[in-house]
C-alpha positions as CSV (number, residue, x, y, z in Angstrom):
1,M,16.4,-18.4,-9.3
2,G,17.5,-20.3,-6.3
3,G,15.0,-18.5,-4.1
4,R,12.1,-20.4,-5.7
5,A,13.1,-23.6,-3.9
6,A,12.1,-22.3,-0.5
7,E,8.3,-22.7,-1.2
8,P,7.3,-25.5,-3.5
9,L,4.6,-24.8,-6.1
10,R,1.5,-27.0,-5.4
11,V,0.3,-28.3,-8.7
12,L,-2.6,-30.5,-9.9
13,C,-2.8,-32.1,-13.3
14,V,-6.3,-33.2,-14.3
15,S,-6.9,-35.3,-17.4
16,P,-9.4,-38.0,-18.6
17,D,-6.3,-40.0,-19.5
18,G,-4.1,-40.8,-16.6
19,S,-1.0,-41.2,-18.8
20,V,-1.3,-37.6,-20.1
21,A,-1.5,-36.2,-16.6
22,A,1.5,-38.4,-15.6
23,G,3.4,-37.1,-18.6
24,I,2.8,-33.4,-17.6
25,K,3.9,-34.3,-14.0
26,A,7.1,-35.8,-15.3
27,M,7.9,-32.7,-17.4
28,L,7.3,-30.5,-14.4
29,A,9.6,-32.6,-12.3
30,S,12.4,-32.0,-14.8
31,L,12.2,-28.2,-14.8
32,P,15.3,-26.6,-13.4
33,D,15.2,-24.3,-10.3
34,F,11.7,-25.3,-9.2
35,V,10.5,-27.5,-6.3
36,L,7.0,-28.8,-7.3
37,A,4.5,-30.8,-5.3
38,T,2.5,-32.3,-8.1
39,R,-0.6,-34.5,-7.9
40,T,-2.7,-36.0,-10.7
41,A,-6.4,-36.8,-11.0
42,R,-9.0,-37.8,-13.5
43,Y,-12.0,-35.6,-14.0
44,P,-14.3,-37.2,-11.2
45,E,-11.5,-36.9,-8.7
46,A,-10.5,-33.3,-9.3
47,T,-12.5,-31.6,-6.6
48,A,-11.4,-34.1,-3.9
49,R,-7.7,-33.6,-4.8
50,A,-7.8,-29.9,-5.3
51,K,-6.5,-28.7,-1.9
52,D,-4.2,-25.7,-1.3
53,L,-3.1,-25.3,-4.9
54,D,-1.0,-22.8,-6.8
55,L,-1.4,-24.1,-10.3
56,V,-3.9,-26.4,-12.1
57,F,-3.6,-28.0,-15.5
58,V,-6.8,-29.3,-17.0
59,V,-6.4,-31.4,-20.2
60,L,-9.4,-31.3,-22.5
61,D,-10.9,-34.4,-24.2
62,D,-12.1,-34.4,-27.9
63,D,-15.3,-32.9,-26.5
64,P,-14.0,-30.1,-24.3
65,T,-17.2,-29.6,-22.3
66,A,-16.4,-32.1,-19.5
67,G,-13.0,-30.5,-19.0
68,L,-14.4,-27.0,-18.9
69,D,-17.0,-28.2,-16.4
70,V,-14.2,-29.4,-14.2
71,I,-12.8,-25.9,-14.1
72,E,-16.2,-24.3,-13.4
73,G,-16.7,-26.8,-10.6
74,L,-13.3,-26.0,-9.0
75,R,-14.0,-22.3,-9.2
76,K,-17.4,-22.9,-7.5
77,A,-15.6,-24.8,-4.8
78,A,-13.5,-21.6,-4.2
79,I,-10.3,-23.1,-5.4
80,E,-7.8,-20.2,-5.8
81,A,-5.2,-21.2,-8.3
82,H,-3.8,-20.4,-11.7
83,F,-5.8,-22.5,-14.2
84,V,-4.3,-23.6,-17.5
85,V,-6.3,-25.4,-20.1
86,V,-4.4,-27.9,-22.2
87,G,-5.8,-29.1,-25.6
88,T,-5.1,-30.0,-29.2
89,D,-7.3,-27.2,-30.7
90,D,-6.2,-23.6,-31.0
91,D,-9.7,-22.4,-32.0
92,P,-10.3,-18.9,-30.7
93,D,-13.8,-19.8,-29.7
94,L,-12.5,-22.6,-27.5
95,F,-10.2,-20.1,-25.8
96,V,-13.1,-17.8,-25.1
97,R,-15.1,-20.7,-23.6
98,A,-12.1,-21.6,-21.5
99,I,-11.7,-18.0,-20.2
100,R,-15.4,-17.9,-19.3
101,A,-15.1,-21.2,-17.5
102,G,-12.4,-19.9,-15.3
103,A,-9.1,-20.6,-17.1
104,H,-6.3,-18.0,-17.1
105,E,-4.5,-19.3,-20.3
106,H,-4.5,-22.0,-22.9
107,L,-1.7,-24.3,-24.0
108,I,-1.6,-26.5,-27.1
109,L,-0.3,-30.1,-27.0
110,P,2.4,-31.3,-27.3
111,L,3.7,-29.2,-24.5
112,S,7.3,-28.0,-24.3
113,Q,9.5,-27.5,-21.2
114,H,9.7,-23.8,-22.2
115,D,5.9,-23.4,-22.0
116,L,5.8,-25.0,-18.6
117,F,8.8,-23.1,-17.3
118,K,7.2,-19.8,-18.3
119,I,4.0,-20.6,-16.5
120,C,5.7,-21.8,-13.3
121,T,7.9,-18.7,-13.4
122,K,4.8,-16.5,-13.8
123,V,3.0,-18.2,-10.9
124,A,6.0,-18.1,-8.6
125,E,6.6,-14.4,-9.3
126,T,3.0,-13.5,-8.9
127,S,2.9,-15.0,-5.4
128,R,5.8,-12.6,-4.5
129,D,4.5,-9.5,-6.4
130,E,3.9,-6.2,-4.7
131,P,0.2,-5.5,-3.9
132,R,-2.0,-4.6,-6.8
133,G,-1.7,-1.0,-7.9
134,T,1.6,-0.1,-6.2
135,R,3.3,0.5,-9.5
136,G,2.5,1.2,-13.1
137,G,2.3,3.6,-15.9
138,A,0.3,6.8,-16.4
139,L,-3.4,7.0,-16.9
140,W,-4.9,9.4,-19.5
141,V,-8.7,9.7,-19.8
142,V,-10.4,11.0,-22.9
143,Y,-13.9,12.2,-22.0
144,G,-16.6,14.0,-24.0
145,P,-19.5,15.0,-21.8
146,K,-21.6,15.6,-24.8
147,G,-21.9,12.7,-27.3
148,G,-20.8,13.2,-30.9
149,V,-17.9,15.5,-30.2
150,G,-15.2,13.1,-31.5
151,A,-13.8,11.6,-28.3
152,T,-13.5,8.1,-29.8
153,T,-11.7,9.5,-32.9
154,L,-9.3,11.3,-30.6
155,V,-8.5,8.5,-28.2
156,V,-8.0,5.9,-31.0
157,N,-5.7,8.1,-33.1
158,L,-3.9,9.5,-30.1
159,A,-3.1,5.9,-29.0
160,V,-1.8,5.1,-32.5
161,S,0.3,8.2,-32.5
162,L,1.8,7.5,-29.1
163,A,2.7,3.9,-30.2
164,A,4.4,5.4,-33.3
165,A,6.4,7.6,-31.0
166,G,7.7,4.5,-29.2
167,R,5.4,4.4,-26.2
168,D,4.1,1.1,-24.8
169,V,0.4,2.0,-25.0
170,A,-2.8,0.3,-23.9
171,L,-6.3,1.5,-24.8
172,V,-9.2,0.6,-22.5
173,D,-12.7,1.2,-23.8
174,L,-14.9,1.6,-20.7
175,D,-18.0,2.6,-22.7
176,V,-20.2,-0.4,-22.3
177,Y,-23.2,1.4,-23.8
178,A,-21.7,2.6,-27.1
179,G,-17.9,1.9,-27.1
180,D,-16.6,1.2,-30.5
181,A,-12.9,2.1,-30.3
182,A,-12.0,-1.4,-31.5
183,F,-14.1,-1.1,-34.6
184,F,-12.4,2.2,-35.5
185,L,-9.3,0.0,-36.0
186,N,-11.2,-2.8,-37.7
187,M,-10.8,-5.1,-34.7
188,H,-13.5,-7.6,-33.5
189,P,-12.1,-9.2,-30.3
190,T,-13.9,-12.2,-29.0
191,V,-12.9,-11.5,-25.4
192,T,-13.9,-8.0,-24.1
193,L,-14.4,-5.9,-21.0
194,G,-17.6,-7.8,-20.4
195,D,-15.7,-11.0,-19.8
196,V,-13.2,-9.2,-17.5
197,V,-16.0,-7.8,-15.4
198,A,-17.8,-11.2,-15.3
199,N,-14.6,-12.8,-14.0
200,Y,-13.5,-9.9,-11.7
201,G,-13.2,-12.1,-8.6
202,R,-10.3,-14.0,-10.2
203,L,-8.5,-11.3,-12.1
204,D,-4.8,-11.1,-12.4
205,G,-2.4,-9.6,-14.9
206,V,-2.3,-12.8,-17.0
207,F,-6.1,-12.8,-17.4
208,V,-6.3,-9.2,-18.3
209,G,-3.4,-9.4,-20.6
210,G,-5.1,-12.4,-22.3
211,A,-8.3,-10.3,-22.8
212,M,-6.4,-7.6,-24.6
213,T,-5.9,-7.6,-28.4
214,R,-2.8,-6.1,-30.0
215,H,-3.3,-3.9,-33.1
216,A,-0.8,-3.8,-35.9
217,S,0.2,-0.3,-34.6
218,G,1.4,-1.8,-31.4
219,V,-1.6,-0.6,-29.3
220,S,-3.0,-3.2,-26.9
221,I,-6.8,-2.8,-26.7
222,L,-9.3,-4.0,-24.1
223,A,-12.5,-3.6,-26.1
224,A,-15.9,-2.7,-24.9
225,P,-18.6,-5.4,-25.1
226,P,-20.5,-5.8,-28.4
227,G,-23.5,-3.5,-29.0
228,I,-26.5,-3.8,-26.8
229,G,-29.3,-5.9,-28.4
230,R,-33.0,-5.6,-27.6
231,G,-33.7,-6.6,-24.1
232,T,-30.1,-6.9,-23.0
233,V,-28.6,-4.9,-20.1
234,P,-24.9,-3.8,-20.3
235,V,-22.6,-5.2,-17.7
236,E,-20.9,-2.0,-16.4
237,P,-18.0,-2.3,-14.0
238,T,-18.5,-0.8,-10.5
239,S,-16.3,1.9,-9.3
240,E,-14.1,-0.6,-7.4
241,Q,-13.9,-2.9,-10.4
242,T,-13.0,0.0,-12.7
243,I,-10.0,0.9,-10.6
244,G,-9.0,-2.7,-10.1
245,I,-9.0,-3.4,-13.8
246,L,-7.1,-0.2,-14.6
247,E,-4.5,-1.0,-11.9
248,L,-3.7,-4.3,-13.7
249,V,-3.6,-2.7,-17.1
250,T,-1.4,0.2,-16.0
251,A,1.0,-2.2,-14.2
252,M,1.7,-3.8,-17.6
253,H,2.0,-0.7,-19.8
254,D,3.9,2.6,-19.9
255,L,0.8,4.5,-20.7
256,T,-2.9,3.6,-20.6
257,L,-5.6,5.6,-22.5
258,V,-9.2,5.3,-21.5
259,N,-12.3,5.9,-23.6
260,A,-14.7,7.0,-20.9
261,P,-18.4,6.7,-21.2
262,G,-20.1,9.9,-22.1
263,I,-22.8,9.5,-19.4
264,P,-22.1,10.4,-15.8
265,S,-22.0,6.8,-14.5
266,G,-20.1,5.3,-11.6
267,T,-17.5,4.1,-14.1
268,T,-17.1,7.6,-15.5
269,R,-16.7,9.2,-12.0
270,A,-14.2,6.6,-10.9
271,V,-11.9,6.9,-13.9
272,L,-12.0,10.7,-14.0
273,L,-11.0,10.8,-10.3
274,A,-8.2,8.3,-11.0
275,A,-6.8,10.0,-14.0
276,D,-3.3,11.5,-14.2
277,R,-4.4,13.5,-17.3
278,I,-8.0,14.3,-18.5
279,L,-8.5,15.3,-22.1
280,L,-11.9,17.0,-22.0
281,V,-13.2,17.0,-25.6
282,T,-15.7,19.6,-26.9
283,D,-16.8,21.3,-30.0
284,L,-18.1,24.8,-30.1
285,S,-21.7,24.0,-29.7
286,I,-23.4,25.5,-26.6
287,P,-24.5,22.0,-25.2
288,A,-20.9,20.6,-25.5
289,L,-19.3,23.7,-23.9
290,R,-21.8,23.6,-21.1
291,G,-21.1,19.9,-20.5
292,C,-17.4,20.6,-20.2
293,A,-17.9,23.5,-17.9
294,A,-20.2,21.4,-15.6
295,T,-17.6,18.6,-15.6
296,I,-14.8,21.0,-14.6
297,E,-17.0,22.4,-11.8
298,W,-17.7,18.9,-10.5
299,L,-14.0,18.0,-10.6
300,E,-13.1,21.1,-8.6
301,G,-15.7,20.1,-6.1
302,E,-13.9,16.7,-5.8
303,S,-10.6,18.5,-5.1
304,V,-9.1,17.6,-8.4
305,D,-6.2,19.9,-9.4
306,V,-8.0,21.1,-12.6
307,A,-5.2,23.4,-13.7
308,G,-2.7,20.5,-13.5
309,T,-4.8,17.6,-14.7
310,V,-7.5,18.8,-17.1
311,E,-6.8,19.9,-20.6
312,V,-9.6,21.1,-22.9
313,I,-9.4,19.7,-26.5
314,V,-11.5,21.8,-29.0
315,N,-12.5,19.5,-31.8
316,R,-13.9,20.4,-35.3
317,Y,-12.7,23.9,-35.0
318,D,-13.5,26.1,-38.0
319,P,-12.6,29.8,-37.4
320,R,-14.9,30.8,-40.2
321,A,-17.9,29.3,-38.5
322,T,-17.5,30.8,-35.0
323,E,-16.9,34.1,-33.2
324,L,-15.4,32.4,-30.2
325,S,-11.6,32.5,-29.7
326,V,-9.4,30.1,-27.8
327,A,-9.1,32.7,-25.1
328,D,-12.9,32.9,-24.8
329,I,-13.1,29.2,-24.3
330,S,-10.3,29.1,-21.7
331,R,-12.1,31.8,-19.7
332,R,-15.4,29.9,-19.8
333,M,-13.8,26.5,-19.0
334,R,-11.4,27.6,-16.1
335,A,-9.0,25.1,-17.6
336,P,-6.3,25.4,-20.3
337,V,-7.1,24.7,-23.9
338,R,-4.4,22.2,-24.8
339,A,-5.2,21.7,-28.5
340,V,-7.5,23.0,-31.2
341,L,-8.2,20.2,-33.7
342,P,-9.2,21.3,-37.2
343,C,-12.6,20.4,-38.6
344,D,-12.1,17.5,-41.0
345,D,-15.1,15.4,-40.7
346,A,-14.5,13.7,-44.0
347,A,-11.1,12.4,-43.0
348,A,-12.3,11.3,-39.6
349,A,-15.4,9.5,-41.0
350,S,-13.4,7.9,-43.9
351,A,-10.8,6.5,-41.5
352,A,-13.4,5.2,-39.0
353,N,-15.5,3.6,-41.8
354,A,-12.4,1.9,-43.2
355,G,-11.2,0.8,-39.7
356,L,-7.9,2.7,-40.1
357,P,-6.1,5.5,-38.3
358,I,-6.5,8.9,-39.8
359,A,-4.1,9.3,-42.8
360,D,-0.6,10.4,-41.9
361,G,0.1,14.0,-42.8
362,S,-3.5,15.2,-42.7
363,P,-4.0,18.4,-40.6
364,L,-6.2,16.5,-38.2
365,Q,-3.7,13.7,-37.8
366,R,-0.8,16.1,-37.2
367,A,-2.8,18.0,-34.6
368,I,-3.5,14.8,-32.7
369,A,0.1,13.6,-33.0
370,E,1.2,16.8,-31.4
371,L,-0.6,15.6,-28.2
372,A,1.7,12.6,-28.3
373,S,4.9,14.6,-28.5
374,P,7.4,14.6,-25.7
375,G,6.4,17.0,-22.9
376,A,2.8,16.9,-23.9
377,A,1.8,15.3,-20.6
378,R,2.1,17.2,-17.4
379,G,3.0,15.1,-14.4
380,E,2.6,11.5,-15.3
381,A,2.0,10.4,-11.7
382,S,1.0,6.8,-10.7
383,L,-2.5,5.7,-10.5
384,L,-2.3,5.4,-6.7
385,K,-1.2,9.0,-6.2
386,R,-4.5,10.5,-7.1
387,G,-7.1,7.9,-7.9
388,L,-7.3,5.4,-5.1
389,A,-7.4,7.9,-2.3
390,R,-10.4,9.6,-3.8
391,L,-12.2,6.5,-4.8
392,F,-12.1,4.7,-1.5
393,S,-12.7,7.8,0.6
394,G,-16.2,7.5,-0.9
395,R,-16.1,10.3,-3.4
396,A,-16.6,8.1,-6.5
397,A,-20.1,6.6,-6.4
């Protein structure tokens, strides 16, 4: 830890009560292994004293509005620092307000030295981190070009199966139009992808991690925004934002699964080109098969190694109701059929309606779990190896 002393952390403690700010300053001064240059200020003085900062603590009053306004004001003044809200209330709604105002995290009074040490360590290490996207886990994308083929059922239950197999799994729902992966697990996060996109200019791993909700299965979920109401327009990430968000998530997890939008948007194009593994979901209807074939043709045109990246997942397969064989589908798709999932709409619908994974031991659950087995993935390369070169060469619109 001795290396931290070379560059002091520049800290500002802002509080309506000068004694509270002084108390935080004294606690910071007593931390081992850190050299800190700490200033204090009351709310009206904050902007004038916020120069060249690494870390800002803002203590909230009984009415938190004034303190949150201080953070917004510092953000508008282009103050680049790690913002920590300090208050007495652990209300989740207040945390959401703080995130939207510009805070990275929220601490509850009374503070402990352990809390402050963790934050200072995080800020010091972030300043020395490798550039964003230079490391991270694998990125798997589940994509159904035709709506209603069961892509969300697959991505949610595959994530749960992977977590049960011991993988550190994140699930990112990029479908801002109709994404409901969180609801399939009876989760109702207050911070979603919409908040991450709205605050993209100040994203870091701490912010994104705070926006993710951990399910009892162990899966960490970045949920899509709530459903679109009348007259509202979804906030869809741009191609660059999509990659930037995924870089941060993949840097924190062994494996990241993405629920891709079913429409051919810029988000969809960016994430498909960035994927290490694409699970292309279809049923045996002609529109769904045509959509998959068109997607594969487009990926080939973008120089994607289809044979090594794309795997067709045939969902709702009932051999009594079709004359098509797996070999027929493979020939039509020009990509391998990785799995054939049995038709069990009752089990899938019952699980989704209850907000639970598909029941263990059912034929559908066993088929999905097989995709999570060791060796199921071919070539878990890093996000940089395929995605970024394609995106920033102008191929993803």
